[in-house]
N, C-alpha and C positions, 0 to 999 in steps of 0.2 A: 610129489616127487615123484620120480619117475624109475622104475626097479630095474633092476638089472637082471636078465634072467639067469638061471642058475647052469654052470656049462659043465655036464659029466664028463669026467675023463681029457679034460681039453688038451689041445694040442698046438703048438704055438708054431708060426708059418713065416719064414723072410721069405719077401719074394724081393727079387732084384729085376728092374727092366735096364737093357741096356741099348746103347745107339747104332748097335751092331751085333747081327747074327755072330759070327766069329769072336768068341770070346777075347782072343788077343788084339784083334784092333778097335773093338768098342769098349765105349765108356759110361759106369753107370751113369742113369738117365734120373732114378727113381728106386728108393729104397722102402719096402713097405712092412709092417711089423702086423700078422693079421693072429688073433684070436678063434680057432675052430674048435666045435664040440665034436666028441670022441663018433660019433655018428653021422658029423660032416655036416648036419642041419645047419647048423647056426654058425655065422659069421661074422664076428668083430673088429673093426680096423684098428687098431690101437695106436699107430702112428706111423707115418708117411712124411717121409723127405726127398722133395724135388730135388734134385741138383741140379748148377748150375753149365750149361755145355751150350755150345753154339751150333746152333741147331743147322746153318749152311756147313760148315767143314764139318762136325762130328757125324751128323744123317744122313748119310748117303743109300743107303738100302731102303729102297721103293718099300718094301715089304714093312721094316720098321717103321717107314711115316704113315705107312694105311694103319697099322697095329696103334700108333700111339694117336694116330687122327681117330680110330675108334671107340678108344677108351677114355680120351679126353685129355691123355698127356700132352699132345701136343701143341694145346693152347694155354696150357701148364707152365710148358716151358719158354 
């Protein structure tokens, strides 16, 4: 049985990836929840939800395409 490491003073982070760098134009592409130790050494991905977006219509910003390609999100979309 795999033991879960003890996390001292955990912090919960919500990470949102958008289809554009402009928050008014962009749509949410992914939401992820992380539990991070207080000393920031340990990160545990609790949940990740990838939204259905039209990559041709919704993602026109080259910087976003590069970031999504590097992170692997582009293939998931």
